[in-house]
C-alpha positions in Angstrom: 105.6 -83.9 117.8 108.4 -85.7 117.3 109.4 -87.7 114.3 111.1 -91.3 114.8 113.3 -92.2 111.6 112.1 -95.3 110.3 114.8 -98.5 110.7 114.4 -99.5 107.4 115.6 -96.6 105.6 119.1 -96.1 108.2 119.8 -99.3 106.9 119.4 -98.7 103.4 121.9 -96.0 104.3 124.5 -97.8 105.9 124.5 -100.1 103.0 125.0 -97.6 100.8 127.9 -96.4 102.4 129.6 -99.9 103.0 129.2 -100.1 99.6 131.3 -96.4 98.2 133.5 -97.3 100.9 134.6 -100.8 99.6 134.6 -99.7 96.0 137.1 -97.0 96.7 139.6 -98.7 98.7 142.1 -99.1 95.8 142.4 -95.7 95.1 145.0 -93.5 97.4 143.7 -92.7 100.2 142.4 -89.0 100.2 142.1 -87.2 102.7 138.9 -87.6 104.6 136.8 -84.6 104.3 134.2 -83.9 106.8 130.4 -85.2 105.8 127.5 -83.8 107.0 125.1 -86.3 108.8 122.3 -86.1 107.3 118.8 -84.9 109.1 116.3 -87.9 109.2 113.5 -86.8 106.8 109.5 -87.1 107.6 107.9 -89.7 105.9 104.4 -90.4 106.7 103.3 -94.0 107.2 100.1 -94.9 105.6 97.2 -95.9 108.1 95.7 -99.0 106.8 91.5 -98.9 106.0 90.1 -100.7 108.5 88.4 -104.0 106.7 85.1 -104.3 105.8 82.8 -106.8 107.7 82.3 -109.9 105.8 78.8 -109.6 104.2 78.7 -105.9 104.7 76.6 -104.2 102.0 78.1 -101.3 100.3 76.2 -97.9 100.8 75.5 -97.0 96.8 73.9 -100.0 94.5 76.1 -100.6 91.8 74.2 -99.7 88.6 73.3 -102.1 86.2 73.7 -101.5 82.6 70.7 -101.5 80.9 70.3 -104.5 78.0 70.8 -103.2 74.7 67.7 -103.8 72.4 69.1 -106.7 69.7 69.6 -105.1 66.3 67.5 -105.4 63.5 69.1 -107.1 60.0 68.3 -104.6 57.1 68.0 -106.9 54.0 70.5 -105.6 51.2 69.3 -103.1 48.8 70.3 -103.5 44.8 71.8 -100.7 43.5 69.6 -99.6 40.7 71.2 -99.6 37.5 69.8 -97.3 34.6 68.9 -99.3 31.7 70.8 -99.1 28.6 69.6 -96.9 25.8 68.5 -97.9 22.5 68.3 -95.6 18.7 64.9 -95.6 17.9 63.5 -95.0 14.7 59.7 -93.7 14.1 57.7 -93.8 10.9 56.8 -90.3 9.7 55.1 -91.2 6.1 51.5 -92.4 5.6 52.9 -95.6 4.2 56.4 -96.4 3.7 59.0 -99.2 1.9 61.3 -101.3 3.3 64.0 -102.9 1.3 66.2 -106.1 2.0 69.2 -103.5 1.6 70.1 -100.0 2.0 68.9 -99.2 -1.6 65.8 -98.5 -3.5 67.6 -101.1 -6.5 66.8 -103.9 -3.4 64.0 -106.3 -3.2 60.7 -104.8 -1.4 60.7 -106.3 2.3 57.7 -104.4 3.3 55.5 -101.8 3.8 55.0 -99.9 7.1 52.6 -97.0 8.4 53.3 -93.7 10.3 53.8 -93.8 13.6 55.2 -97.5 14.1 58.6 -97.7 16.2 61.4 -99.9 15.4 65.1 -100.1 17.4 67.7 -99.0 14.9 70.5 -102.0 14.9 72.7 -100.6 12.1 73.5 -98.3 9.5 74.7 -98.3 6.0 78.6 -96.5 5.2 77.0 -93.2 4.1 74.6 -92.9 7.0 71.7 -92.4 5.3 69.4 -96.0 5.8 69.0 -97.2 8.8 68.8 -100.9 9.5 65.5 -101.5 12.0 64.4 -104.7 13.7 62.3 -106.5 13.4 59.6 -107.0 10.7 58.2 -110.6 10.3 61.1 -111.1 12.5 63.8 -110.3 10.3 65.8 -106.7 10.1 64.8 -104.9 7.4 65.8 -101.2 6.0 64.4 -98.0 5.8 65.6 -94.8 4.2 66.7 -92.0 6.4 64.4 -89.5 5.2 61.2 -91.5 6.3 61.7 -91.6 9.9 62.5 -89.4 13.1 65.2 -91.1 15.0 66.0 -90.8 19.0 68.3 -92.0 21.5 71.9 -92.6 20.4 72.1 -92.6 17.4 75.7 -91.3 17.0 76.7 -94.7 18.3 74.9 -96.9 15.9 78.0 -98.6 13.7 77.8 -100.0 10.2 75.9 -103.1 9.8 78.0 -106.2 9.1 75.5 -108.0 7.2 74.8 -105.6 4.8 74.0 -108.0 1.4 75.6 -107.2 -1.8 73.9 -105.0 -4.5 71.6 -106.7 -7.0 73.4 -107.0 -10.1 72.4 -104.1 -12.6 70.4 -105.4 -15.9 72.7 -104.9 -18.9 70.5 -103.5 -21.5 71.3 -106.3 -25.1 73.3 -104.2 -27.1 71.4 -102.7 -30.3 72.0 -104.4 -33.5 71.8 -102.2 -35.9 69.0 -103.0 -38.9 70.1 -102.9 -42.2 68.1 -99.9 -44.0 66.3 -101.6 -46.2 66.0 -100.2 -49.6 63.3 -97.7 -51.4 60.5 -99.6 -52.8 60.5 -99.3 -55.9 57.3 -97.1 -56.9 54.7 -100.1 -58.1 53.5 -98.7 -61.6 49.4 -98.1 -61.5 47.5 -100.2 -63.6 45.4 -98.7 -65.8 41.7 -99.3 -64.6 39.4 -101.3 -66.5 36.4 -99.4 -66.9 32.7 -100.5 -68.1 31.6 -97.2 -69.2 33.5 -96.0 -72.2 33.6 -92.3 -73.6 31.7 -91.3 -76.4 32.2 -88.7 -78.9 33.4 -84.9 -77.8 31.2 -82.1 -78.1 32.5 -78.6 -77.7 31.3 -76.6 -74.5 29.4 -74.0 -74.9 28.9 -70.1 -73.9 26.7 -69.0 -71.1 25.8 -65.7 -70.0 24.2 -67.0 -66.7 26.7 -67.4 -63.4 26.0 -71.5 -63.6 28.3 -73.9 -64.6 26.2 -76.5 -66.2 27.2 -80.0 -67.6 24.8 -81.7 -69.4 25.8 -85.2 -69.0 24.5 -87.8 -71.8 24.8 -91.6 -71.0 23.9 -93.6 -74.3 22.7 -97.6 -74.1 25.0 -99.3 -76.9 24.7 -96.3 -79.5 23.5 -92.7 -79.2 20.8 -91.2 -79.6 19.5 -94.2 -80.6 19.6 -96.7 -77.9 17.8 -94.3 -75.4 19.3 -93.1 -71.8 20.9 -95.7 -69.6 20.2 -95.1 -65.7 21.5 -96.7 -62.6 24.7 -94.4 -62.7 25.9 -90.8 -61.6 27.4 -87.9 -62.8 29.8 -86.7 -60.6 31.8 -83.4 -61.1 35.0 -82.5 -59.3 36.1 -79.2 -59.4 37.3 -75.8 -57.6 33.9 -76.1 -55.4 34.7 -79.6 -54.6 32.6 -82.6 -55.3 28.8 -82.9 -57.1 26.6 -85.1 -58.1 23.2 -86.0 -59.9 21.8 -89.6 -61.2 21.6 -90.3 -64.7 17.8 -91.3 -66.2 16.6 -94.1 -67.9 14.4 -93.1 -70.8 13.9 -94.4 -74.4 14.2 -90.5 -75.7 16.7 -88.2 -74.7 16.0 -85.0 -73.7 17.1 -82.0 -75.6 18.8 -78.7 -75.1 18.5 -75.9 -77.4 15.8 -77.5 -79.7 15.3 -76.4 -83.1 18.7 -74.4 -83.3 22.1 -75.5 -85.0 23.3 -76.3 -81.6 20.5 -78.6 -80.5 22.2 -81.4 -78.1 20.8 -84.6 -75.8 21.0 -85.5 -72.4 19.8 -87.9 -69.4 21.7 -86.0 -66.5 21.8 -82.2 -65.9 24.2 -80.8 -63.0 24.0 -77.1 -62.1 27.1 -75.8 -60.3 26.2 -72.1 -58.9 28.6 -69.2 -58.3 31.2 -72.1 -59.5 34.4 -69.9 -60.0 36.5 -70.4 -63.4 39.3 -73.4 -63.0 39.5 -77.1 -63.8 36.8 -79.4 -63.7 36.4 -83.1 -64.3 33.2 -85.2 -65.2 33.2 -89.0 -64.7 30.3 -91.9 -64.6 30.3 -93.8 -61.2 28.5 -96.4 -60.0 25.5 -95.8 -57.5 28.1 -96.0 -54.7 29.9 -93.4 -55.9 32.7 -96.0 -57.5 34.1 -94.5 -60.9 33.3 -97.1 -64.2 34.4 -94.8 -66.7 37.1 -92.3 -67.9 36.5 -88.7 -67.0 36.6 -85.7 -69.1 38.4 -82.8 -68.4 37.5 -79.1 -69.2 38.8 -75.4 -68.4 35.6 -72.8 -67.3 36.9 -69.7 -68.5 35.4 -66.5 -69.7 31.9 -66.9 -70.6 32.2 -70.9 -71.5 29.9 -72.4 -69.0 28.4 -75.1 -70.6 30.1 -78.7 -71.1 28.3 -81.9 -72.6 30.2 -84.9 -72.1 29.3 -88.3 -73.5 29.7 -92.0 -72.7 28.7 -94.9 -73.8 27.0 -98.5 -71.9 28.4 -101.6 -74.0 
């Protein structure tokens, strides 16, 4: 097959050659070199596609994209925010006192029972008392050893509303009292007795182990007035106190009758097994109150009989 160089290309090559020659006209003419006639090259001419008839339908249907389902809007969700933790105090004692300030010197603010829980809102500078909320609508204070705590207690701040401590009572000064002068002993007035002593009669020996008092109480005079009654004969000695009644008689009784040692009496008091020692004998009324001076005797050896006498005026 024979290839024909397209006319258009030939024209283009000629124009280019002319331009080269024109540009080099000012240069000294050089010896002409033989040029190689270019060989025509084959360029295939594209065959235009046959036009499609109007109204022709393509062999394959153009796919129609499926309609996308509308997106459903989801409502925005809130990001959960953790609730802030609070310090708590739980009462551990069966009954605990609350105070208006962080010390037992403050006034009592109430009492709470075991298990009650309160929020800790403050502490004292020492950290051993907690301010809790709320009791009857107000803050109160409780000692740390009365509660169990939980939560961020390390972050509890010192309360800003700590009341001033109550004033300490100042004791009144002790005024020294003058030492009273020792009381001067008051002279005891001599008792005034209604019964007088009679004549003294010598004690008598006695071989018996008994100590015997023969008392004589005469009316106005002895022995003619007879014996007076309504009184007691009292004897005090090592054995203690002994007593007997005087007899109201017209004629006295007689001891050692018919002997030179004979004596009269209207009261007889025997003290069995009485030891030796000092004895006092006196007259008393029926209530036991002394109404006469006393006779004093010493029981020694075999001297064991005593004869005290008195006269009722």
